[in-house]
C-alpha positions in Angstrom: 45.9 -76.0 -114.2 45.7 -72.3 -113.4 46.2 -71.2 -109.8 45.1 -67.6 -109.0 46.9 -66.0 -106.1 45.4 -63.1 -103.9 47.7 -60.5 -105.5 46.2 -61.3 -108.9 49.2 -63.3 -110.2 48.8 -66.8 -111.6 50.8 -70.1 -111.5 50.3 -72.6 -114.3 50.9 -76.3 -113.9 50.6 -79.3 -116.3 49.6 -81.6 -113.5 48.0 -81.8 -110.1 50.1 -80.4 -107.2 50.0 -80.6 -103.5 49.3 -77.4 -101.5 52.9 -77.7 -100.2 54.4 -77.9 -103.8 52.4 -74.8 -104.9 53.4 -72.9 -101.8 57.1 -73.7 -102.2 56.8 -72.6 -105.8 55.4 -69.2 -104.5 58.1 -68.8 -101.8 60.4 -71.1 -99.8 60.1 -68.8 -96.8 56.3 -68.8 -97.0 56.3 -72.6 -97.2 58.2 -72.8 -93.9 55.4 -71.0 -92.0 52.4 -72.1 -94.0 49.9 -74.5 -92.4 47.7 -75.0 -95.4 45.6 -73.0 -97.9 42.1 -71.9 -98.8 41.5 -73.4 -102.3 38.2 -72.3 -104.0 36.8 -71.6 -100.5 37.8 -74.9 -99.0 40.5 -75.3 -96.3 43.2 -77.8 -97.3 46.3 -79.1 -95.5 49.8 -79.0 -97.0 49.7 -82.6 -98.2 46.3 -82.2 -99.9 46.2 -82.3 -103.7 44.9 -79.5 -105.9 43.6 -81.1 -109.1 41.9 -78.2 -111.0 41.9 -74.4 -111.6 41.6 -72.7 -108.3 41.8 -69.5 -106.3 44.6 -70.2 -103.8 45.4 -68.4 -100.6 48.2 -69.7 -98.3 47.3 -69.6 -94.6 49.5 -69.3 -91.5 48.7 -69.6 -87.8 47.6 -66.0 -87.6 44.9 -66.6 -90.1 41.5 -67.9 -88.9 41.8 -70.9 -91.3 45.4 -71.7 -90.1 44.2 -71.8 -86.5 41.4 -74.2 -87.5 44.0 -76.6 -89.0 46.3 -76.2 -86.0 43.6 -76.7 -83.3 41.8 -79.5 -85.1 45.1 -81.4 -85.3 45.7 -80.8 -81.6 42.2 -82.2 -80.8 43.4 -85.5 -82.4 46.6 -85.4 -80.3 44.5 -85.0 -77.2 42.3 -88.0 -78.2 45.4 -90.0 -78.8 46.7 -89.2 -75.3 43.3 -90.1 -73.8 43.4 -93.4 -75.7 46.8 -94.2 -74.2 45.6 -93.4 -70.7 42.0 -94.6 -70.7 41.7 -97.7 -72.8 37.8 -97.8 -72.6 37.3 -94.3 -73.9 34.9 -93.9 -76.8 35.4 -90.9 -79.0 32.6 -88.7 -80.5 33.8 -85.5 -82.2 36.7 -83.2 -81.8 36.5 -80.0 -83.8 38.4 -76.7 -83.6 36.4 -73.8 -82.3 36.8 -70.1 -82.1 39.4 -70.3 -79.3 41.0 -73.7 -79.4 39.4 -77.1 -79.6 37.5 -79.8 -77.7 36.8 -83.5 -77.8 33.6 -85.2 -76.6 34.3 -88.5 -74.9 32.1 -91.3 -73.6 33.8 -92.9 -70.6 32.7 -94.3 -67.2 35.6 -92.5 -65.4 34.8 -88.9 -64.4 37.5 -86.6 -65.5 39.1 -84.3 -62.9 41.6 -81.4 -63.1 44.3 -83.9 -62.2 43.4 -86.0 -65.2 43.8 -82.9 -67.4 47.4 -82.5 -66.2 48.1 -86.2 -67.0 46.5 -85.9 -70.4 48.5 -82.8 -71.1 51.7 -84.5 -70.1 50.9 -87.4 -72.4 50.1 -85.0 -75.3 53.6 -83.4 -74.8 55.2 -86.9 -75.1 53.3 -87.6 -78.3 54.3 -84.2 -79.7 57.9 -84.9 -78.8 57.8 -88.1 -80.9 57.1 -85.8 -83.9 54.6 -88.1 -85.6 53.6 -87.3 -89.2 49.8 -86.9 -89.7 48.9 -89.5 -92.3 45.7 -89.5 -94.3 44.3 -92.9 -95.1 41.5 -93.8 -97.5 39.0 -96.5 -96.7 35.8 -97.7 -98.2 32.7 -97.3 -96.1 32.7 -101.0 -95.5 36.3 -101.1 -94.4 35.8 -98.1 -92.1 32.8 -99.7 -90.5 34.8 -102.9 -89.9 37.8 -101.0 -88.5 35.9 -98.9 -86.0 33.7 -101.8 -85.0 36.8 -103.7 -84.0 37.9 -100.9 -81.8 34.4 -100.5 -80.3 34.0 -96.9 -81.4 30.2 -96.7 -81.5 30.0 -93.0 -82.3 32.3 -93.3 -85.2 30.1 -96.2 -86.6 27.0 -94.0 -86.3 28.8 -91.2 -88.2 30.2 -93.5 -90.9 26.7 -95.0 -91.5 25.4 -91.6 -92.5 28.2 -90.9 -95.0 26.8 -91.1 -98.6 30.1 -91.5 -100.4 31.8 -94.9 -100.5 35.2 -93.3 -99.7 35.7 -92.4 -96.0 38.5 -90.1 -94.6 40.6 -91.5 -91.8 43.6 -89.8 -90.2 46.4 -91.6 -88.4 48.8 -90.2 -85.7 51.1 -92.8 -84.3 48.8 -95.6 -83.1 45.7 -93.4 -83.1 43.1 -93.6 -85.9 40.2 -91.1 -86.3 37.4 -90.6 -88.7 37.9 -87.2 -90.1 37.7 -85.0 -93.3 40.7 -83.0 -92.2 42.6 -80.9 -92.9 45.6 -81.3 -90.6 49.1 -80.2 -89.9 51.8 -82.2 -91.7 53.3 -83.2 -88.3 52.4 -82.8 -84.6 55.9 -81.3 -84.0 54.5 -77.9 -85.0 52.6 -77.9 -81.7 55.0 -76.2 -79.3 52.6 -75.2 -76.5 49.4 -76.8 -75.3 47.0 -76.3 -72.4 43.9 -78.2 -71.4 41.5 -75.7 -69.9 38.2 -77.2 -68.7 35.8 -80.1 -68.5 32.1 -79.8 -69.4 29.1 -82.0 -70.2 27.7 -82.2 -73.7 24.9 -84.2 -75.1 25.8 -86.3 -78.1 24.8 -84.2 -81.2 23.4 -81.5 -78.9 20.3 -83.5 -78.3 19.0 -83.7 -74.7 17.5 -87.2 -75.5 21.0 -88.6 -76.2 23.7 -89.6 -73.7 25.6 -86.9 -71.8 29.3 -87.1 -72.8 32.4 -85.4 -71.2 33.9 -82.5 -73.2 37.5 -81.4 -72.7 38.5 -78.0 -73.9 42.0 -77.0 -74.8 44.2 -74.5 -76.6 47.5 -74.8 -78.4 50.1 -72.5 -80.1 53.2 -72.4 -82.2 55.2 -70.7 -79.4 55.1 -70.9 -75.6 55.0 -67.1 -75.5 51.7 -67.1 -77.4 50.2 -69.5 -74.8 51.5 -67.4 -71.9 49.9 -64.3 -73.4 46.6 -66.1 -74.0 46.5 -67.4 -70.4 47.1 -63.8 -69.2 44.1 -62.6 -71.3 42.1 -65.5 -70.0 42.9 -64.5 -66.4 41.8 -61.0 -67.2 38.6 -62.2 -68.8 37.8 -64.2 -65.7 38.1 -61.1 -63.6 35.7 -59.4 -66.0 33.2 -62.3 -66.1 29.8 -60.6 -66.2 28.2 -63.3 -64.2 30.7 -62.7 -61.3 30.4 -58.9 -61.6 26.6 -59.2 -62.0 26.5 -60.8 -58.5 29.0 -58.4 -56.9 27.4 -55.3 -58.3 23.9 -56.6 -57.7 22.9 -56.2 -61.3 21.1 -59.5 -62.1 20.8 -63.1 -61.0 20.1 -66.5 -62.6 17.9 -69.1 -60.9 16.9 -72.7 -61.3 13.3 -71.6 -61.3 13.9 -70.0 -64.7 16.9 -71.4 -66.4 17.9 -69.1 -69.2 15.6 -66.3 -68.0 17.6 -63.6 -66.2 16.3 -61.7 -63.2 17.2 -58.0 -63.2 17.8 -56.2 -59.9 17.3 -52.5 -59.3 20.9 -51.7 -60.1 20.7 -53.7 -63.4 17.5 -52.0 -64.3 19.1 -48.6 -63.8 21.8 -49.5 -66.4 19.2 -51.1 -68.7 16.8 -48.1 -68.5 19.6 -45.6 -69.1 20.6 -47.5 -72.2 17.1 -47.8 -73.6 16.0 -44.3 -72.8 19.0 -42.8 -74.4 18.6 -44.9 -77.5 14.9 -44.2 -77.7 15.6 -40.5 -78.0 18.3 -41.2 -80.6 15.8 -43.1 -82.7 13.1 -40.4 -82.4 15.7 -37.9 -83.7 16.3 -40.2 -86.6 12.7 -40.5 -87.7 11.6 -43.7 -86.0 8.2 -44.3 -84.5 8.0 -46.7 -81.6 5.6 -49.6 -81.5 4.9 -52.6 -79.2 3.5 -55.9 -80.5 2.1 -58.9 -78.6 4.4 -61.6 -77.2 1.9 -64.4 -78.2 0.4 -64.7 -81.7 -1.5 -67.4 -83.4 0.0 -70.3 -85.4 -1.3 -69.0 -88.7 0.9 -65.9 -88.5 4.1 -68.1 -88.1 3.1 -70.1 -91.1 2.8 -66.9 -93.2 6.1 -65.5 -91.9 8.0 -68.7 -92.7 9.1 -69.3 -89.1 7.0 -72.4 -88.9 8.9 -74.1 -91.7 12.4 -72.6 -90.9 12.5 -71.8 -87.2 10.0 -74.0 -85.4 12.5 -76.0 -83.4 13.6 -72.8 -81.6 10.1 -71.7 -80.6 7.8 -72.2 -77.7 4.1 -73.0 -78.2 0.9 -72.8 -76.2 -2.9 -73.1 -76.6 -5.5 -70.4 -76.0 -9.3 -71.2 -76.3 -8.3 -74.5 -77.9 -6.3 -72.8 -80.7 -2.5 -73.1 -81.3 -0.4 -70.1 -80.5 3.4 -69.4 -80.4 5.5 -67.2 -78.2 7.3 -64.9 -80.6 11.0 -65.7 -81.3 11.3 -62.5 -83.5 9.4 -59.2 -83.7 9.2 -58.8 -87.4 5.8 -60.5 -88.1 4.1 -58.2 -85.5 5.7 -55.2 -87.2 4.3 -56.2 -90.6 0.8 -56.3 -89.1 1.2 -52.7 -87.8 2.4 -51.6 -91.3 -0.5 -53.4 -93.0 -3.1 -52.0 -90.6 -3.5 -48.9 -92.8 -2.9 -48.0 -96.5 0.3 -46.3 -97.5 1.5 -44.1 -100.3 5.0 -43.9 -101.8 5.1 -40.3 -100.4 5.1 -41.8 -96.8 8.0 -44.1 -97.4 10.4 -44.8 -95.7 8.4 -45.7 -92.6 10.7 -46.6 -89.7 9.2 -48.5 -86.8 11.2 -49.3 -83.7 10.4 -51.8 -81.0 11.9 -52.9 -77.7 10.4 -56.3 -78.2 10.9 -59.3 -75.8 11.4 -62.6 -77.7 11.7 -66.2 -76.5 13.9 -68.8 -78.2 14.5 -72.3 -77.1 18.2 -72.9 -76.3 19.6 -76.1 -75.1 20.5 -76.0 -71.4 24.1 -76.7 -72.1 24.4 -73.6 -74.4 23.0 -71.2 -71.7 25.6 -68.7 -70.5 24.8 -65.8 -68.3 23.4 -62.9 -70.3 25.2 -64.0 -73.4 23.0 -67.0 -74.2 19.5 -66.8 -72.8 16.0 -68.0 -73.6 14.2 -64.7 -73.2 15.7 -61.3 -74.3 14.8 -57.9 -75.5 15.9 -56.7 -79.0 16.2 -53.0 -80.0 14.4 -54.1 -83.1 13.4 -51.8 -86.0 11.8 -52.4 -89.3 12.0 -50.0 -92.2 9.6 -50.2 -95.0 11.0 -48.4 -98.1 10.9 -48.0 -101.8 13.5 -50.2 -103.6 15.5 -47.1 -104.6 15.6 -46.0 -100.9 17.3 -49.2 -99.7 20.9 -48.0 -100.1 20.3 -44.7 -98.3 18.5 -46.4 -95.5 21.3 -48.9 -95.1 23.7 -45.9 -95.0 21.7 -44.4 -92.2 21.7 -47.7 -90.2 25.5 -48.0 -90.6 25.8 -44.4 -89.3 23.6 -45.3 -86.3 25.7 -48.4 -85.6 28.9 -46.4 -85.7 27.5 -43.8 -83.3 26.3 -46.5 -80.9 29.5 -48.5 -80.8 31.8 -45.5 -80.7 29.9 -44.1 -77.7 31.3 -47.1 -75.7 34.7 -47.1 -77.3 34.2 -50.3 -79.3 36.2 -51.0 -82.5 34.2 -53.1 -84.8 34.5 -55.3 -88.0 31.8 -56.1 -90.5 30.6 -59.3 -92.1 28.2 -59.8 -95.0 26.3 -63.0 -94.3 24.8 -64.7 -97.4 22.0 -67.2 -98.3 21.8 -70.2 -95.9 21.0 -73.7 -97.1 17.5 -73.4 -95.5 16.1 -70.3 -97.1 12.8 -68.8 -98.1 12.1 -67.3 -101.6 13.8 -67.6 -104.9 17.6 -67.4 -105.6 17.2 -64.5 -108.0 15.6 -62.3 -105.3 18.3 -63.4 -102.9 21.0 -62.4 -105.4 19.5 -59.0 -105.7 19.3 -58.6 -101.9 22.9 -59.7 -101.4 24.2 -57.3 -104.2 22.3 -54.4 -102.6 24.0 -54.9 -99.3 27.4 -55.5 -100.9 27.1 -52.3 -103.0 26.1 -50.3 -99.9 29.2 -51.5 -98.0 31.5 -50.8 -100.9 30.1 -47.3 -101.6 30.8 -46.5 -98.0 34.4 -47.9 -98.4 33.8 -50.3 -95.5 36.1 -53.3 -95.2 34.1 -56.5 -94.8 34.4 -60.3 -95.1 31.9 -62.7 -96.6 30.3 -65.1 -94.2 28.9 -67.7 -96.6 25.6 -69.3 -95.7 25.0 -67.5 -92.4 22.2 -65.2 -93.5 18.8 -65.2 -91.9 16.3 -67.6 -93.6 14.5 -64.6 -95.1 17.4 -62.4 -96.2 21.1 -61.6 -96.2 22.6 -59.4 -93.5 25.4 -57.2 -92.4 26.7 -58.2 -89.0 28.8 -56.1 -86.7 31.5 -57.7 -84.5 32.7 -55.6 -81.6 36.2 -55.7 -80.2 36.3 -55.1 -76.4 38.9 -53.7 -74.1 40.9 -56.9 -74.0 40.7 -57.7 -77.7 37.8 -60.2 -77.7 35.2 -60.0 -80.4 31.5 -60.2 -80.0 28.8 -60.6 -82.7 26.3 -57.9 -81.9 24.3 -55.7 -84.3 22.7 -56.7 -87.6 21.1 -55.1 -90.7 19.0 -57.5 -92.8 17.4 -56.9 -96.2 14.2 -58.8 -96.7 12.1 -59.2 -99.8 10.2 -62.2 -98.5 8.0 -61.1 -95.7 6.5 -58.2 -97.7 5.3 -61.0 -100.1 4.1 -63.3 -97.4 2.1 -60.6 -95.6 1.0 -58.9 -98.8 2.5 -55.6 -97.8 1.8 -52.8 -100.3 1.9 -49.1 -101.0 0.4 -47.0 -103.7 3.0 -45.9 -106.2 3.2 -42.8 -108.4 1.0 -44.5 -111.0 -1.7 -45.1 -108.4 -1.0 -48.9 -108.5 -0.2 -51.3 -105.7 3.5 -52.0 -105.3 5.6 -54.0 -102.9 7.9 -52.3 -100.4 11.3 -53.6 -99.4 11.8 -54.4 -95.7 14.9 -53.8 -93.7 15.3 -55.4 -90.2 17.9 -54.0 -87.9 19.0 -54.5 -84.3 22.1 -52.7 -83.2 22.4 -53.6 -79.5 21.2 -56.9 -80.8 20.0 -58.4 -77.5 19.8 -55.8 -74.7 20.8 -58.6 -72.3 23.8 -59.7 -74.3 24.9 -56.1 -74.9 24.8 -55.4 -71.1 26.9 -58.5 -70.6 29.4 -57.2 -73.1 29.4 -53.8 -71.5 30.0 -55.2 -68.0 33.0 -57.2 -69.3 34.3 -54.4 -71.5 34.3 -51.9 -68.6 35.1 -54.6 -66.0 32.0 -53.3 -64.1 33.4 -49.7 -64.1 30.6 -48.1 -66.0 30.8 -44.6 -67.5 29.1 -42.1 -65.1 25.9 -41.8 -67.1 25.2 -45.6 -66.8 26.4 -46.2 -63.2 23.6 -47.3 -60.8 25.2 -45.2 -58.0 27.2 -42.3 -59.3 28.2 -40.7 -56.0 28.7 -42.2 -52.6 28.7 -39.8 -49.6 30.8 -41.0 -46.7 30.5 -38.9 -43.5 33.5 -39.4 -41.1 31.1 -39.6 -38.2 27.5 -39.0 -37.2 28.2 -35.4 -36.2 28.8 -34.6 -39.9 25.5 -36.2 -40.9 23.6 -32.9 -41.3 26.0 -31.4 -43.9 26.1 -34.8 -45.7 22.4 -34.8 -46.1 22.5 -31.2 -47.5 25.0 -32.4 -50.1 22.8 -35.5 -50.7 19.7 -33.4 -51.4 21.6 -31.0 -53.6 22.8 -33.9 -55.8 19.4 -35.5 -55.9 17.8 -32.3 -57.0 20.3 -32.1 -59.8 19.3 -35.6 -61.0 22.4 -37.4 -59.7 22.1 -41.0 -58.5 23.6 -40.6 -55.0 23.8 -42.8 -51.8 24.6 -41.7 -48.3 26.5 -44.4 -46.3 25.6 -43.4 -42.7 26.5 -46.7 -41.1 28.6 -46.7 -38.0 31.6 -48.1 -39.7 35.2 -46.8 -40.2 35.8 -44.5 -43.1 38.4 -46.8 -44.6 35.9 -49.7 -44.6 33.2 -47.6 -46.3 35.7 -46.4 -49.0 36.8 -49.9 -49.7 33.2 -51.0 -50.1 32.4 -48.1 -52.5 35.5 -49.1 -54.5 34.3 -52.7 -54.7 31.0 -51.4 -55.9 33.0 -49.4 -58.5 31.2 -46.2 -57.7 32.5 -43.3 -59.8 32.9 -40.6 -57.0 33.2 -40.8 -53.2 32.7 -37.7 -51.1 34.4 -38.0 -47.7 32.8 -35.4 -45.4 34.5 -34.4 -42.1 35.2 -31.3 -40.1 37.1 -29.5 -42.9 34.3 -30.0 -45.4 31.6 -28.9 -43.0 33.6 -25.7 -42.1 34.4 -24.8 -45.7 31.1 -26.0 -47.2 33.3 -27.5 -49.9 33.9 -31.1 -50.9 36.8 -33.5 -50.9 36.3 -35.8 -53.9 37.9 -39.2 -54.4 37.6 -40.6 -57.9 37.2 -44.3 -58.6 40.8 -44.4 -60.0 42.1 -43.0 -56.7 42.7 -39.4 -57.9 41.6 -36.8 -55.3 40.2 -33.3 -55.6 40.1 -30.9 -52.7 38.0 -27.8 -51.8 35.5 -28.2 -54.7 32.3 -26.2 -54.4 29.1 -28.3 -54.5 27.8 -26.4 -57.5 31.1 -26.9 -59.4 31.0 -30.6 -58.6 27.4 -30.9 -60.0 28.4 -29.0 -63.1 31.4 -31.4 -63.6 29.1 -34.4 -63.2 26.5 -33.1 -65.6 29.2 -32.4 -68.2 30.6 -36.0 -67.8 27.1 -37.4 -68.1 26.0 -35.4 -71.1 29.2 -36.1 -73.0 29.0 -39.9 -72.2 32.7 -39.6 -71.3 34.6 -42.8 -70.7 37.0 -42.6 -67.7 38.7 -45.3 -65.6 
């Protein structure tokens, strides 16, 4: 058996070995901190057996796969604690997630924050016992009998769907759970745990099924890690875009339209500044803007492949007795625009951009502010090009992405998402498309990871993940290569030989969803927008009514210069007005009193508390325009 390690070296064994045995052979020190390994792309625990030639990568807690092992095991510990405290609990599923774990529970008792404290205390008692995590093997019949005896209906449903006769069951102390694993060797590795919240969740995400109670938690190898995480969580709560959206009067969410955000004037200012800026950037980069209908007939969605691969996410309606769909994506409309006139190879690439509103059905439990909505606008674009132009067009899109994200101070990472299980077209064409994107990334010397099976149903994609001011990551932009829709819509151009040929089609959205990107920006800046985006850039605060005249002079001068300015002429104390302007996170405050009126200069208070004295109005305007034009990011 040949084991290939990440550094290119190999280990050779005459017989099967556990992950732990192989890891100890590599390094005793590594084995002490290892939680498992990725073996031929599969995550295994330390006790799992490796039986054939494999690519082998040891994982620790800092690795994504290590966290999955750690948090999945902790979810079992939580379920064990709940079993001890609530004997009638029925357990559904308890996976690891991006930040921690959860378990879905069916129980008559309604969990409260006090219950979380009790469950957490019981978890700590279980961990203190230091139980080994034991993997058992049962036949399907044995597993059905075992979980029927303990009245675990959800486990019985899951077991009945397993095709193999062998069923994986894990044991911690007196707790047994249906599970594929992998897990930690022992619960004693879990040194710090915190249960965070309670939510409702439909069994299997289906609104027709029973609503279960979901408990979320997090765990770490060290208490210090938990403390740091909770601090970040507290900071994230302060930056919550839903909270800031209300406080800054940017948008609101209402029961009359769940998942359909309502934008207020302040929010529209931010949105329009973003879109107008980006519209000009795209014009400079050779894009023509189009707008396609929101509702199109059913036949179109059959041709595009959405009917077979995306129907469950779509909304439908009837017009004149015929079936229509509200578009979930803009690409079919763009193909109709392309196909509306003949094209020559000399015209390609043709770049068509669209701020297209789309509607997608999301479960009510998945809705979350601007991050997960049912209607959103994409900064979509579709580029129709010759096969030999693909690489250069991808390069141009990567450059645009870099320009966009760096404007806001985002770091980013890149993933290449490959063919999903539900895909359109033939595998050979997919392989060509995946290789094209991979080659483009490698020629640009871009670091990336492979995200197996997460491509769009019509093509592979490059995804951009942004890192915000407090270290969180957000999936945002995407570049997709599509050889399928040009076939489905019979898109052609006349080549050099005078014959019809098929163009390649690149989809790209770099904001992704305008709504989601705005939510990310709100949290990234904690509501303190750069000057060019701020709904109100300057607040004028007269000390009293007798300084109103000069205040209005300044107001008019700023308005004429194109500055978004507001005069707070209320009969309130100056300190109160300043505090309100600070709460609204306005970039600049001008306090106007006798000194300013006499000198015809300004006293300027910046959002960060810094003050500037005796500044001429024209110099202030010049300073503002330079900050706006440079898109400068300041506190």
